[in-house]
VEXGU-39087 format. One record per residue: residue number from 0; residue in one letter; x, y, z of N, C-alpha, C in turn. Coordinates in nm, 2 decimals. Layout:
residues N
+-----+---------+--------+--------+--------+--------+--------+--------+--------+--------+--------+
| num | residuo |     nX |     nY |     nZ |    caX |    caY |    caZ |     cX |     cY |     cZ |
+-----+---------+--------+--------+--------+--------+--------+--------+--------+--------+--------+
| NUM |       A |      X |      Y |      Z |      X |      Y |      Z |      X |      Y |      Z |
...
+-----+---------+--------+--------+--------+--------+--------+--------+--------+--------+--------+
end
This chain:
residues 108
+-----+---------+--------+--------+--------+--------+--------+--------+--------+--------+--------+
| num | residuo |     nX |     nY |     nZ |    caX |    caY |    caZ |     cX |     cY |     cZ |
+-----+---------+--------+--------+--------+--------+--------+--------+--------+--------+--------+
|   0 |       M |   0.09 |  -0.12 |   0.00 |   0.00 |   0.00 |   0.00 |   0.09 |   0.12 |   0.00 |
|   1 |       T |   0.06 |   0.22 |  -0.08 |   0.14 |   0.34 |  -0.09 |   0.10 |   0.44 |   0.01 |
|   2 |       D |   0.19 |   0.54 |   0.02 |   0.16 |   0.65 |   0.12 |   0.03 |   0.72 |   0.09 |
|   3 |       K |  -0.01 |   0.73 |  -0.04 |  -0.13 |   0.80 |  -0.08 |  -0.25 |   0.73 |  -0.02 |
|   4 |       Y |  -0.25 |   0.60 |  -0.02 |  -0.36 |   0.52 |   0.04 |  -0.36 |   0.53 |   0.19 |
|   5 |       I |  -0.25 |   0.52 |   0.25 |  -0.23 |   0.52 |   0.39 |  -0.28 |   0.66 |   0.44 |
|   6 |       R |  -0.24 |   0.77 |   0.38 |  -0.29 |   0.90 |   0.42 |  -0.44 |   0.91 |   0.40 |
|   7 |       F |  -0.50 |   0.86 |   0.30 |  -0.64 |   0.86 |   0.28 |  -0.72 |   0.81 |   0.39 |
|   8 |       Y |  -0.67 |   0.69 |   0.44 |  -0.75 |   0.63 |   0.55 |  -0.74 |   0.70 |   0.69 |
|   9 |       H |  -0.66 |   0.81 |   0.69 |  -0.66 |   0.89 |   0.81 |  -0.73 |   1.03 |   0.79 |
|  10 |       T |  -0.80 |   1.04 |   0.68 |  -0.87 |   1.17 |   0.65 |  -1.00 |   1.17 |   0.71 |
|  11 |       K |  -1.05 |   1.30 |   0.74 |  -1.19 |   1.31 |   0.79 |  -1.29 |   1.27 |   0.69 |
|  12 |       A |  -1.26 |   1.28 |   0.56 |  -1.35 |   1.24 |   0.45 |  -1.38 |   1.09 |   0.46 |
|  13 |       W |  -1.27 |   1.01 |   0.48 |  -1.28 |   0.87 |   0.49 |  -1.35 |   0.83 |   0.62 |
|  14 |       Q |  -1.32 |   0.89 |   0.73 |  -1.38 |   0.86 |   0.86 |  -1.53 |   0.88 |   0.85 |
|  15 |       S |  -1.57 |   0.99 |   0.79 |  -1.71 |   1.02 |   0.77 |  -1.78 |   0.92 |   0.68 |
|  16 |       A |  -1.72 |   0.89 |   0.57 |  -1.79 |   0.79 |   0.48 |  -1.80 |   0.66 |   0.54 |
|  17 |       R |  -1.69 |   0.62 |   0.61 |  -1.69 |   0.49 |   0.68 |  -1.80 |   0.48 |   0.79 |
|  18 |       K |  -1.82 |   0.59 |   0.86 |  -1.92 |   0.59 |   0.97 |  -2.06 |   0.58 |   0.90 |
|  19 |       L |  -2.08 |   0.66 |   0.79 |  -2.21 |   0.65 |   0.72 |  -2.24 |   0.51 |   0.67 |
|  20 |       A |  -2.14 |   0.44 |   0.62 |  -2.16 |   0.31 |   0.57 |  -2.20 |   0.21 |   0.68 |
|  21 |       L |  -2.13 |   0.22 |   0.79 |  -2.15 |   0.14 |   0.91 |  -2.30 |   0.16 |   0.96 |
|  22 |       V |  -2.34 |   0.28 |   0.97 |  -2.47 |   0.31 |   1.02 |  -2.58 |   0.26 |   0.92 |
|  23 |       R |  -2.55 |   0.29 |   0.79 |  -2.65 |   0.25 |   0.69 |  -2.66 |   0.10 |   0.69 |
|  24 |       D |  -2.55 |   0.02 |   0.71 |  -2.56 |  -0.12 |   0.71 |  -2.58 |  -0.18 |   0.85 |
|  25 |       H |  -2.61 |  -0.10 |   0.95 |  -2.65 |  -0.14 |   1.08 |  -2.54 |  -0.22 |   1.15 |
|  26 |       Y |  -2.41 |  -0.20 |   1.11 |  -2.30 |  -0.27 |   1.16 |  -2.31 |  -0.42 |   1.14 |
|  27 |       L |  -2.37 |  -0.46 |   1.03 |  -2.39 |  -0.60 |   0.99 |  -2.31 |  -0.63 |   0.86 |
|  28 |       C |  -2.25 |  -0.74 |   0.86 |  -2.17 |  -0.79 |   0.74 |  -2.27 |  -0.81 |   0.63 |
|  29 |       Q |  -2.25 |  -0.74 |   0.52 |  -2.34 |  -0.75 |   0.41 |  -2.33 |  -0.88 |   0.33 |
|  30 |       E |  -2.20 |  -0.93 |   0.33 |  -2.18 |  -1.06 |   0.27 |  -2.25 |  -1.17 |   0.34 |
|  31 |       C |  -2.24 |  -1.17 |   0.47 |  -2.31 |  -1.27 |   0.56 |  -2.46 |  -1.26 |   0.54 |
|  32 |       L |  -2.52 |  -1.13 |   0.53 |  -2.66 |  -1.12 |   0.51 |  -2.71 |  -1.18 |   0.38 |
|  33 |       R |  -2.63 |  -1.17 |   0.28 |  -2.66 |  -1.23 |   0.15 |  -2.67 |  -1.38 |   0.16 |
|  34 |       E |  -2.60 |  -1.44 |   0.26 |  -2.61 |  -1.58 |   0.29 |  -2.71 |  -1.62 |   0.39 |
|  35 |       G |  -2.78 |  -1.52 |   0.44 |  -2.89 |  -1.54 |   0.54 |  -2.83 |  -1.55 |   0.69 |
|  36 |       I |  -2.71 |  -1.50 |   0.71 |  -2.65 |  -1.50 |   0.84 |  -2.63 |  -1.36 |   0.89 |
|  37 |       I |  -2.66 |  -1.34 |   1.02 |  -2.64 |  -1.21 |   1.08 |  -2.51 |  -1.21 |   1.16 |
|  38 |       T |  -2.42 |  -1.12 |   1.11 |  -2.29 |  -1.11 |   1.18 |  -2.25 |  -0.96 |   1.20 |
|  39 |       Y |  -2.22 |  -0.93 |   1.32 |  -2.17 |  -0.79 |   1.36 |  -2.04 |  -0.77 |   1.28 |
|  40 |       A |  -2.02 |  -0.65 |   1.23 |  -1.90 |  -0.61 |   1.16 |  -1.86 |  -0.47 |   1.17 |
|  41 |       R |  -1.73 |  -0.44 |   1.16 |  -1.68 |  -0.30 |   1.17 |  -1.59 |  -0.26 |   1.06 |
|  42 |       I |  -1.57 |  -0.35 |   0.96 |  -1.48 |  -0.32 |   0.85 |  -1.56 |  -0.26 |   0.73 |
|  43 |       V |  -1.52 |  -0.15 |   0.68 |  -1.59 |  -0.10 |   0.56 |  -1.50 |  -0.12 |   0.44 |
|  44 |       H |  -1.55 |  -0.19 |   0.34 |  -1.48 |  -0.25 |   0.23 |  -1.52 |  -0.17 |   0.10 |
|  45 |       H |  -1.41 |  -0.14 |   0.02 |  -1.44 |  -0.08 |  -0.11 |  -1.47 |  -0.19 |  -0.21 |
|  46 |       I |  -1.59 |  -0.19 |  -0.27 |  -1.63 |  -0.29 |  -0.36 |  -1.54 |  -0.28 |  -0.48 |
|  47 |       I |  -1.53 |  -0.17 |  -0.54 |  -1.43 |  -0.14 |  -0.65 |  -1.31 |  -0.09 |  -0.58 |
|  48 |       P |  -1.19 |  -0.16 |  -0.58 |  -1.08 |  -0.12 |  -0.51 |  -1.03 |   0.02 |  -0.54 |
|  49 |       L |  -0.96 |   0.09 |  -0.45 |  -0.91 |   0.22 |  -0.47 |  -0.82 |   0.22 |  -0.59 |
|  50 |       R |  -0.73 |   0.12 |  -0.60 |  -0.63 |   0.12 |  -0.71 |  -0.70 |   0.12 |  -0.84 |
|  51 |       D |  -0.83 |   0.07 |  -0.85 |  -0.90 |   0.06 |  -0.98 |  -0.98 |   0.18 |  -1.01 |
|  52 |       N |  -1.02 |   0.25 |  -0.91 |  -1.10 |   0.37 |  -0.93 |  -1.09 |   0.46 |  -0.80 |
|  53 |       W |  -0.99 |   0.55 |  -0.80 |  -0.97 |   0.64 |  -0.69 |  -1.09 |   0.73 |  -0.67 |
|  54 |       S |  -1.16 |   0.77 |  -0.77 |  -1.27 |   0.86 |  -0.75 |  -1.39 |   0.81 |  -0.67 |
|  55 |       K |  -1.39 |   0.68 |  -0.65 |  -1.50 |   0.61 |  -0.58 |  -1.46 |   0.59 |  -0.43 |
|  56 |       R |  -1.35 |   0.65 |  -0.39 |  -1.30 |   0.62 |  -0.25 |  -1.40 |   0.65 |  -0.14 |
|  57 |       C |  -1.49 |   0.75 |  -0.16 |  -1.58 |   0.79 |  -0.05 |  -1.73 |   0.78 |  -0.10 |
|  58 |       D |  -1.74 |   0.71 |  -0.21 |  -1.88 |   0.69 |  -0.27 |  -1.95 |   0.58 |  -0.19 |
|  59 |       L |  -2.06 |   0.61 |  -0.12 |  -2.13 |   0.52 |  -0.04 |  -2.18 |   0.40 |  -0.12 |
|  60 |       D |  -2.21 |   0.42 |  -0.25 |  -2.25 |   0.30 |  -0.33 |  -2.13 |   0.20 |  -0.35 |
|  61 |       N |  -2.01 |   0.25 |  -0.32 |  -1.89 |   0.16 |  -0.34 |  -1.84 |   0.11 |  -0.21 |
|  62 |       L |  -1.92 |   0.13 |  -0.10 |  -1.87 |   0.09 |   0.03 |  -1.97 |  -0.01 |   0.09 |
|  63 |       E |  -1.92 |  -0.11 |   0.16 |  -2.01 |  -0.21 |   0.23 |  -1.94 |  -0.25 |   0.36 |
|  64 |       T |  -2.02 |  -0.28 |   0.46 |  -1.97 |  -0.33 |   0.58 |  -1.95 |  -0.48 |   0.57 |
|  65 |       I |  -1.83 |  -0.53 |   0.61 |  -1.81 |  -0.67 |   0.61 |  -1.73 |  -0.72 |   0.73 |
|  66 |       C |  -1.75 |  -0.84 |   0.76 |  -1.68 |  -0.90 |   0.88 |  -1.53 |  -0.94 |   0.85 |
|  67 |       P |  -1.45 |  -0.96 |   0.95 |  -1.31 |  -0.99 |   0.92 |  -1.29 |  -1.12 |   0.83 |
|  68 |       E |  -1.38 |  -1.22 |   0.85 |  -1.37 |  -1.34 |   0.77 |  -1.38 |  -1.31 |   0.62 |
|  69 |       H |  -1.49 |  -1.23 |   0.59 |  -1.51 |  -1.19 |   0.44 |  -1.40 |  -1.10 |   0.40 |
|  70 |       H |  -1.35 |  -1.01 |   0.48 |  -1.25 |  -0.92 |   0.44 |  -1.12 |  -1.00 |   0.41 |
|  71 |       N |  -1.09 |  -1.10 |   0.49 |  -0.97 |  -1.18 |   0.47 |  -0.98 |  -1.26 |   0.35 |
|  72 |       Q |  -1.11 |  -1.30 |   0.31 |  -1.13 |  -1.38 |   0.19 |  -1.10 |  -1.28 |   0.07 |
|  73 |       D |  -1.14 |  -1.16 |   0.08 |  -1.12 |  -1.06 |  -0.03 |  -0.98 |  -1.01 |  -0.04 |
|  74 |       H |  -0.92 |  -1.00 |   0.08 |  -0.78 |  -0.95 |   0.09 |  -0.69 |  -1.04 |   0.17 |
|  75 |       P |  -0.66 |  -1.16 |   0.13 |  -0.57 |  -1.25 |   0.21 |  -0.44 |  -1.19 |   0.25 |
|  76 |       E |  -0.39 |  -1.09 |   0.17 |  -0.27 |  -1.03 |   0.20 |  -0.28 |  -0.94 |   0.32 |
|  77 |       K |  -0.40 |  -0.90 |   0.36 |  -0.42 |  -0.81 |   0.48 |  -0.45 |  -0.89 |   0.60 |
|  78 |       A |  -0.47 |  -1.02 |   0.59 |  -0.51 |  -1.10 |   0.71 |  -0.40 |  -1.09 |   0.82 |
|  79 |       T |  -0.45 |  -1.06 |   0.94 |  -0.35 |  -1.05 |   1.05 |  -0.42 |  -1.11 |   1.17 |
|  80 |       S |  -0.34 |  -1.14 |   1.27 |  -0.40 |  -1.19 |   1.40 |  -0.42 |  -1.07 |   1.49 |
|  81 |       N |  -0.52 |  -0.99 |   1.47 |  -0.55 |  -0.87 |   1.54 |  -0.62 |  -0.91 |   1.67 |
|  82 |       K |  -0.54 |  -0.92 |   1.78 |  -0.60 |  -0.97 |   1.91 |  -0.71 |  -0.87 |   1.96 |
|  83 |       Q |  -0.70 |  -0.74 |   1.94 |  -0.80 |  -0.65 |   1.99 |  -0.93 |  -0.67 |   1.92 |
|  84 |       E |  -0.93 |  -0.69 |   1.78 |  -1.05 |  -0.71 |   1.71 |  -1.11 |  -0.85 |   1.75 |
|  85 |       A |  -1.03 |  -0.95 |   1.76 |  -1.08 |  -1.08 |   1.80 |  -1.15 |  -1.07 |   1.94 |
|  86 |       K |  -1.08 |  -1.00 |   2.03 |  -1.14 |  -0.99 |   2.16 |  -1.27 |  -0.91 |   2.16 |
|  87 |       H |  -1.28 |  -0.81 |   2.08 |  -1.41 |  -0.74 |   2.06 |  -1.52 |  -0.82 |   2.00 |
|  88 |       L |  -1.49 |  -0.90 |   1.90 |  -1.59 |  -0.99 |   1.84 |  -1.63 |  -1.10 |   1.94 |
|  89 |       H |  -1.54 |  -1.15 |   2.01 |  -1.58 |  -1.25 |   2.12 |  -1.67 |  -1.19 |   2.22 |
|  90 |       A |  -1.64 |  -1.07 |   2.26 |  -1.73 |  -1.00 |   2.36 |  -1.87 |  -0.97 |   2.30 |
|  91 |       Q |  -1.88 |  -0.94 |   2.17 |  -2.01 |  -0.92 |   2.10 |  -2.09 |  -1.05 |   2.11 |
|  92 |       K |  -2.03 |  -1.16 |   2.09 |  -2.10 |  -1.29 |   2.09 |  -2.16 |  -1.32 |   2.22 |
|  93 |       K |  -2.10 |  -1.27 |   2.33 |  -2.15 |  -1.30 |   2.46 |  -2.24 |  -1.19 |   2.52 |
|  94 |       R |  -2.29 |  -1.10 |   2.43 |  -2.37 |  -0.99 |   2.48 |  -2.50 |  -1.04 |   2.54 |
|  95 |       A |  -2.55 |  -0.98 |   2.65 |  -2.67 |  -1.02 |   2.71 |  -2.79 |  -0.99 |   2.63 |
|  96 |       D |  -2.79 |  -0.89 |   2.55 |  -2.91 |  -0.84 |   2.47 |  -2.92 |  -0.92 |   2.34 |
|  97 |       V |  -2.84 |  -1.02 |   2.32 |  -2.86 |  -1.10 |   2.20 |  -2.92 |  -1.23 |   2.24 |
|  98 |       F |  -3.03 |  -1.27 |   2.18 |  -3.10 |  -1.39 |   2.21 |  -3.08 |  -1.49 |   2.11 |
|  99 |       V |  -3.07 |  -1.62 |   2.16 |  -3.06 |  -1.73 |   2.07 |  -3.19 |  -1.81 |   2.09 |
| 100 |       F |  -3.26 |  -1.85 |   1.98 |  -3.38 |  -1.92 |   1.99 |  -3.35 |  -2.06 |   1.94 |
| 101 |       H |  -3.40 |  -2.16 |   2.01 |  -3.39 |  -2.30 |   1.98 |  -3.53 |  -2.36 |   1.96 |
| 102 |       A |  -3.54 |  -2.46 |   1.88 |  -3.67 |  -2.53 |   1.86 |  -3.70 |  -2.61 |   1.99 |
| 103 |       N |  -3.83 |  -2.60 |   2.02 |  -3.88 |  -2.68 |   2.13 |  -3.94 |  -2.81 |   2.08 |
| 104 |       H |  -3.88 |  -2.92 |   2.08 |  -3.92 |  -3.04 |   2.02 |  -4.04 |  -3.11 |   2.10 |
| 105 |       E |  -4.06 |  -3.06 |   2.23 |  -4.17 |  -3.11 |   2.31 |  -4.30 |  -3.06 |   2.26 |
| 106 |       L |  -4.31 |  -2.95 |   2.19 |  -4.44 |  -2.90 |   2.14 |  -4.47 |  -2.95 |   2.01 |
| 107 |       K |  -4.54 |  -3.06 |   2.00 |  -4.58 |  -3.12 |   1.87 |  -4.73 |  -3.15 |   1.87 |
+-----+---------+--------+--------+--------+--------+--------+--------+--------+--------+--------+
end
């Protein structure tokens, strides 16, 4: 990644576009949703990569929220063992306000 891209990710324009995409997508991985799975996510992904079209860098139609697993599938070169992110995702899975429903086989 060049300095141009690194600098971009520290701009107010990117931070604003990123936040808008997260809120629009309700902090849910859009790839998982297409598979019928609900997954909390905080990564905002460029559908058309910056290197292919710099002008779409803050275009909300070119941004989607995705989970680390899908981001690593799209960008295996960026996969890291980010302990802070893993810890956060683990905490999200244990939230008290998330309910898991199971079938009751006794009711037939």
